[in-house]
C-alpha positions as CSV (number, residue, x, y, z in Angstrom):
1,X,0.0,0.0,0.0
2,X,1.5,3.3,-1.0
3,X,1.8,6.0,1.7
4,X,-0.7,8.8,1.6
5,X,0.1,12.5,1.8
6,X,2.3,13.6,4.7
7,X,0.6,14.3,8.0
8,X,0.3,18.0,8.5
9,X,1.8,19.6,11.6
10,X,-1.6,20.8,12.7
11,X,-3.1,17.3,12.5
12,X,-0.1,15.8,14.4
13,X,-0.4,18.4,17.1
14,X,-4.2,17.9,17.3
15,X,-3.7,14.1,17.7
16,X,-1.1,14.6,20.4
17,X,-3.5,16.9,22.3
18,X,-6.4,14.4,22.0
19,X,-4.1,11.6,23.0
20,X,-3.4,13.5,26.2
21,X,-7.0,14.5,27.1
22,X,-8.9,11.4,26.1
23,X,-8.9,7.8,27.3
24,X,-7.2,5.2,25.0
25,X,-9.7,3.5,22.8
26,X,-12.7,5.6,23.8
27,X,-15.0,4.9,20.9
28,X,-16.7,8.3,20.6
29,X,-13.3,9.9,20.3
30,X,-11.6,7.4,18.0
31,X,-14.7,7.2,15.7
32,X,-15.0,11.0,15.5
33,X,-11.3,11.4,14.6
34,X,-11.6,8.6,12.0
35,X,-14.5,10.4,10.4
36,X,-13.5,14.1,10.7
37,X,-9.8,14.2,11.4
38,X,-8.2,15.2,14.7
39,X,-7.9,18.9,13.9
40,X,-11.6,19.3,13.4
41,X,-12.5,17.3,16.5
42,X,-10.1,19.4,18.6
43,X,-11.5,22.6,17.2
44,X,-15.0,21.5,18.1
45,X,-14.0,20.6,21.6
46,X,-12.3,24.0,22.0
47,X,-15.5,25.7,20.8
48,X,-17.6,23.7,23.3
49,X,-15.2,24.7,26.0
50,X,-15.6,28.3,25.3
51,X,-19.4,27.9,25.5
52,X,-19.1,25.8,28.6
53,X,-20.6,22.8,26.9
54,X,-17.9,20.4,28.0
55,X,-17.7,18.4,31.2
56,X,-15.5,20.0,33.8
57,X,-12.9,17.2,33.8
58,X,-12.5,17.3,30.0
59,X,-12.5,21.0,29.9
60,X,-9.8,21.1,32.5
61,X,-7.6,18.6,30.6
62,X,-8.1,20.5,27.4
63,X,-7.1,23.8,29.0
64,X,-3.8,22.3,30.3
65,X,-2.9,20.4,27.1
66,X,0.3,21.5,25.5
67,X,0.9,19.1,22.6
68,X,4.1,20.8,21.4
69,X,5.6,20.4,24.8
70,X,4.5,16.8,25.0
71,X,6.1,16.0,21.6
72,X,9.4,17.8,22.6
73,X,9.6,16.1,26.0
74,X,8.8,12.7,24.5
75,X,11.5,13.2,21.8
76,X,14.0,14.0,24.6
77,X,13.2,10.6,26.2
78,X,13.6,8.8,22.8
79,X,9.8,8.5,22.2
80,X,8.2,9.3,18.9
81,X,4.5,9.9,18.2
82,X,3.4,7.7,15.2
83,X,0.0,8.6,13.6
84,X,-2.1,7.3,10.7
85,X,-0.5,8.5,7.5
86,X,3.1,8.2,8.7
87,X,5.3,5.8,6.8
88,X,5.8,3.9,10.1
89,X,2.0,3.4,10.7
90,X,1.0,-0.3,10.3
91,X,-2.0,-0.6,8.0
92,X,-3.1,-3.6,10.2
93,X,-4.2,-1.2,12.8
94,X,-6.7,0.4,10.4
95,X,-8.7,-2.9,10.6
96,X,-9.9,-1.7,14.1
97,X,-12.2,0.8,12.3
98,X,-14.4,-2.2,11.3
99,X,-14.0,-4.4,14.4
100,X,-16.9,-4.5,16.9
101,X,-16.3,-2.6,20.2
102,X,-15.6,-4.6,23.3
103,X,-16.1,-3.3,26.9
104,X,-16.8,0.2,25.5
105,X,-13.3,0.3,23.9
106,X,-12.5,0.3,20.2
107,X,-11.5,2.1,17.1
108,X,-8.2,3.0,15.4
109,X,-5.8,4.6,17.8
110,X,-5.4,8.4,17.6
111,X,-1.7,7.8,17.7
112,X,0.9,5.6,19.3
113,X,3.9,6.7,21.4
114,X,6.8,4.5,20.4
115,X,10.2,4.0,22.1
116,X,12.9,1.8,20.5
117,X,14.8,1.3,17.2
118,X,12.3,-1.1,15.6
119,X,10.0,0.5,13.1
120,X,6.3,-0.2,14.0
121,X,5.2,-1.0,10.4
122,X,8.2,-3.3,9.9
123,X,7.5,-5.1,13.2
124,X,3.8,-5.7,12.2
125,X,4.6,-7.2,8.8
126,X,5.2,-10.6,10.3
127,X,4.0,-10.7,13.9
128,X,2.4,-13.0,16.3
129,X,1.0,-12.1,19.7
130,X,1.7,-14.4,22.6
131,X,-0.5,-13.8,25.7
132,X,-1.7,-15.6,28.8
133,X,-2.0,-15.7,32.5
134,X,0.0,-13.4,34.8
135,X,0.1,-16.3,37.3
136,X,1.6,-18.7,34.8
137,X,2.7,-22.2,35.7
138,X,6.2,-23.5,35.0
139,X,4.7,-25.5,32.1
140,X,3.0,-22.4,30.6
141,X,6.1,-20.2,30.9
142,X,8.2,-22.9,29.3
143,X,5.8,-23.4,26.3
144,X,5.4,-19.6,25.8
145,X,9.2,-19.2,25.8
146,X,9.6,-22.0,23.3
147,X,7.0,-20.7,20.9
148,X,8.4,-17.1,21.1
149,X,12.0,-18.4,20.6
150,X,10.9,-20.4,17.5
151,X,9.1,-17.4,16.0
152,X,12.1,-15.1,16.7
153,X,14.6,-17.5,15.1
154,X,12.4,-17.3,11.9
155,X,12.4,-13.5,12.1
156,X,8.8,-13.2,13.2
157,X,8.0,-10.4,15.7
158,X,6.6,-11.5,19.1
159,X,4.1,-9.0,20.5
160,X,3.0,-9.1,24.1
161,X,2.2,-6.9,27.1
162,X,5.3,-7.1,29.3
163,X,3.2,-8.4,32.3
164,X,4.1,-11.1,34.7
165,X,3.8,-14.7,33.6
166,X,3.2,-15.6,30.0
167,X,4.0,-12.1,28.7
168,X,7.4,-12.0,30.4
169,X,8.2,-15.5,29.1
170,X,7.2,-14.5,25.6
171,X,9.5,-11.5,25.5
172,X,12.4,-13.4,27.0
173,X,11.9,-16.2,24.6
174,X,12.0,-13.7,21.6
175,X,15.1,-12.0,23.0
176,X,16.8,-15.3,23.5
177,X,16.0,-16.2,19.9
178,X,17.5,-12.9,18.9
179,X,14.3,-11.8,17.1
180,X,12.2,-8.7,17.2
181,X,9.7,-8.1,20.0
182,X,7.2,-5.4,20.8
183,X,5.9,-4.6,24.3
184,X,2.5,-2.9,24.3
185,X,1.9,-1.1,27.6
186,X,-1.3,0.2,29.3
187,X,0.8,3.1,30.8
188,X,3.0,5.7,29.1
189,X,5.9,4.4,27.0
190,X,8.2,6.2,29.4
191,X,7.0,4.2,32.4
192,X,7.5,0.6,33.5
193,X,4.5,-1.5,34.6
194,X,4.9,-3.7,36.4
195,X,7.8,-1.9,38.0
196,X,9.6,-5.2,38.6
197,X,9.9,-5.5,34.8
198,X,11.7,-2.1,34.3
199,X,14.9,-3.8,33.2
200,X,13.0,-6.0,30.8
201,X,11.0,-3.2,29.3
202,X,14.1,-1.0,29.0
203,X,16.0,-3.8,27.2
204,X,13.0,-4.3,24.8
205,X,13.2,-0.5,24.2
206,X,16.9,-0.8,23.4
207,X,16.6,-3.6,20.9
208,X,12.9,-3.8,19.9
209,X,9.9,-1.5,20.5
210,X,7.8,-0.3,23.4
211,X,4.4,1.0,22.3
212,X,1.6,2.8,24.2
213,X,-1.7,4.5,23.2
214,X,-1.5,6.4,26.4
215,X,0.5,9.7,26.5
216,X,3.8,9.7,28.3
217,X,3.5,9.8,32.0
218,X,0.1,8.2,32.1
219,X,-0.5,5.5,34.8
220,X,-2.0,2.1,34.0
221,X,-5.7,1.5,34.8
222,X,-8.0,-1.4,34.2
223,X,-9.8,0.2,31.3
224,X,-6.4,1.1,29.7
225,X,-5.5,-2.6,29.8
226,X,-8.7,-3.5,27.9
227,X,-7.9,-0.8,25.3
228,X,-4.3,-2.1,25.1
229,X,-5.5,-5.6,24.3
230,X,-7.0,-4.6,21.0
231,X,-3.6,-3.2,19.9
232,X,-1.8,-6.5,20.8
233,X,-4.4,-8.4,18.6
234,X,-4.4,-5.9,15.7
235,X,-0.6,-5.7,15.4
236,X,-0.3,-9.4,14.7
237,X,-1.4,-11.9,12.1
238,X,-2.5,-14.2,14.9
239,X,-2.7,-14.5,18.7
240,X,-1.5,-17.5,20.8
241,X,-3.1,-17.9,24.2
242,X,-0.9,-20.1,26.3
243,X,-2.7,-20.1,29.6
244,X,-5.8,-18.3,30.6
245,X,-8.4,-18.8,33.3
246,X,-12.1,-18.5,32.5
247,X,-12.0,-14.8,33.4
248,X,-8.8,-13.5,31.8
249,X,-7.4,-10.5,30.0
250,X,-5.8,-12.9,27.6
251,X,-9.3,-14.1,26.5
252,X,-10.2,-10.4,25.9
253,X,-7.2,-10.2,23.5
254,X,-8.4,-13.4,21.8
255,X,-11.8,-11.9,21.4
256,X,-10.3,-8.8,19.7
257,X,-8.3,-11.1,17.4
258,X,-11.4,-13.0,16.5
259,X,-13.3,-9.8,15.8
260,X,-10.5,-8.6,13.6
261,X,-10.6,-11.9,11.6
262,X,-7.1,-12.9,12.9
263,X,-6.0,-16.4,13.7
264,X,-6.6,-17.4,17.3
265,X,-4.5,-20.3,18.7
266,X,-4.6,-22.0,22.0
267,X,-2.1,-24.2,23.8
268,X,-3.8,-26.9,25.8
269,X,-2.8,-27.7,29.4
270,X,-3.7,-30.4,31.9
271,X,-7.5,-30.8,32.0
272,X,-7.4,-30.2,35.8
273,X,-5.5,-26.9,35.4
274,X,-7.5,-23.8,36.3
275,X,-5.0,-21.6,34.4
276,X,-5.8,-23.5,31.2
277,X,-9.6,-23.7,31.6
278,X,-10.2,-20.6,29.4
279,X,-8.0,-21.9,26.7
280,X,-9.8,-25.2,26.7
281,X,-13.1,-23.4,26.3
282,X,-11.7,-21.5,23.2
283,X,-10.5,-24.8,21.7
284,X,-13.8,-26.6,22.5
285,X,-15.9,-23.9,21.0
286,X,-13.6,-24.0,17.9
287,X,-12.7,-20.4,18.4
288,X,-9.1,-21.3,18.6
289,X,-6.8,-23.7,16.7
290,X,-4.9,-26.1,19.0
291,X,-1.2,-25.6,18.8
292,X,1.6,-27.2,20.9
293,X,4.8,-25.7,19.5
294,X,6.3,-22.8,17.7
295,X,6.5,-24.8,14.5
296,X,2.7,-25.4,14.6
297,X,2.1,-21.6,15.1
298,X,4.3,-20.9,12.1
299,X,2.3,-23.4,10.0
300,X,-0.9,-21.7,11.1
301,X,0.1,-18.1,10.4
302,X,2.7,-18.4,7.6
303,X,2.0,-18.3,3.9
304,X,0.4,-21.6,2.8
305,X,2.9,-24.4,2.4
306,X,5.9,-22.4,3.7
307,X,5.9,-24.0,7.1
308,X,4.1,-27.3,6.4
309,X,4.7,-30.0,9.1
310,X,4.6,-33.7,8.5
311,X,2.4,-35.8,10.7
312,X,4.2,-37.1,13.7
313,X,5.1,-40.8,13.5
314,X,7.0,-43.3,15.4
315,X,10.3,-44.4,13.8
316,X,9.8,-47.2,11.3
317,X,10.6,-50.6,12.7
318,X,11.5,-53.7,10.6
319,X,8.2,-55.3,11.6
320,X,6.4,-52.5,9.7
321,X,7.6,-53.9,6.4
322,X,6.3,-57.5,7.1
323,X,3.5,-59.0,5.3
324,X,0.4,-60.1,7.4
325,X,1.4,-63.8,7.3
326,X,5.0,-63.0,8.4
327,X,3.6,-60.9,11.3
328,X,1.4,-63.8,12.3
329,X,4.4,-66.2,12.4
330,X,6.4,-63.6,14.4
331,X,3.7,-63.4,17.0
332,X,3.9,-67.2,17.4
333,X,7.7,-67.2,18.1
334,X,8.5,-67.4,21.8
335,X,10.5,-64.8,23.6
336,X,12.6,-67.0,25.9
337,X,12.3,-70.8,25.3
338,X,13.2,-71.6,21.7
339,X,11.1,-74.1,19.9
340,X,11.1,-75.9,16.5
341,X,9.4,-74.6,13.4
342,X,6.5,-77.2,13.7
343,X,5.6,-75.8,17.1
344,X,5.6,-72.3,15.7
345,X,3.4,-73.4,12.8
346,X,1.0,-75.0,15.2
347,X,0.8,-71.9,17.4
348,X,0.4,-69.6,14.4
349,X,-2.3,-71.8,12.8
350,X,-0.3,-71.9,9.5
351,X,1.0,-74.8,7.5
352,X,4.6,-75.9,8.2
353,X,6.1,-75.0,4.8
354,X,4.9,-71.3,4.6
355,X,5.9,-71.0,8.3
356,X,9.5,-72.0,7.5
357,X,9.5,-69.5,4.6
358,X,8.3,-66.8,6.9
359,X,10.9,-67.7,9.6
360,X,13.7,-67.2,7.0
361,X,12.4,-63.8,6.1
362,X,12.2,-62.9,9.8
363,X,15.8,-64.2,10.3
364,X,17.1,-62.0,7.5
365,X,15.3,-59.0,9.1
366,X,17.0,-59.7,12.4
367,X,13.7,-60.3,14.2
368,X,14.3,-63.9,15.2
369,X,17.2,-66.1,16.2
370,X,17.9,-69.7,15.0
371,X,20.1,-72.2,16.8
372,X,20.2,-76.0,16.6
373,X,16.9,-76.2,14.7
374,X,15.0,-74.0,17.3
375,X,13.7,-70.5,17.0
376,X,13.0,-67.6,19.4
377,X,12.5,-63.8,19.1
378,X,15.8,-61.9,18.7
379,X,17.1,-60.1,21.7
380,X,15.8,-56.5,21.0
381,X,15.0,-54.2,23.9
382,X,12.7,-52.1,21.6
383,X,10.6,-55.2,20.8
384,X,10.3,-56.1,24.5
385,X,9.3,-52.5,25.4
386,X,6.6,-52.4,22.8
387,X,5.3,-55.9,23.5
388,X,5.8,-56.9,19.9
389,X,7.6,-60.1,20.7
390,X,4.9,-61.4,22.9
391,X,3.9,-65.0,22.5
392,X,1.6,-67.2,24.6
């Protein structure tokens, strides 16, 4: 898609002002900006403020807004403001204009505050979101890290929310795989939430990208997490839910992904595991594709045929190449006490001559031993473990 005309300075400043005074993902604001443009919406709000038609809280925020100062202070912290129309703007986010609203959140972001060297549009070209429970199990963290690491090694961007549990494991897995990763925050891009993840978030900002719809300095709130989830879903081709309880923010992200027509994938856990109950519901309702590894995720989201996996099979055993009669004879050969071919024929219920022919085939295949006219199953631990040498 070719880039449109450059974003005017007045439009960028208006978007920065609206980003400061409005809540992320507030549908009335995002829809109005989508239809009219930020400059016209801001002008309308200013007019309403003059005529005292705005609520006191919004009027107060509008009066104190200084978008030029916000942009300058953000730039001093290494944060840039990316808006629709910029070369860095991912067209995937524009799909939010047509997605149904959830929990009174929705719409295309007015703009995104970005910190880090990774370009947002480039990151979203091949991206997968990996989300899940904050109180992840060891199993969940291990699987999330493996999936993220596999994606990273194939140069796919891993998108997550930098929270405890699955998010943390996903970012660390991507970093260990030396691939790109994007942390989408519910607070300002200059803040760290949770504070215990400051070093992780700062490192992601050094090598990848930290993104927020909230203006710098904003604190995280519950409603901002719900707004943030739609960005995690929209930035990626698909969303993997590793662990999620029946009530979970990760399921909210999965709902956004489904509403956007993106691939939703779920990693199953133990059937008795509460942290996996929500994922199991997604899979049972056929709202999510079951995946168990990074390779399966790649097969689901990659171009058709580019990551095709073969069906898992046990290694081929010499017995697999036997004809039915030869298998019947082998089943009649004892494990320990060797017997003659006539006894084997009697046990197998096959005439003596074809039994001897089958025994010679089995001998050449290394499946039986022959000594002093007597036969028994060859000493093969694999046969013993699988029970394939059983005889009455």
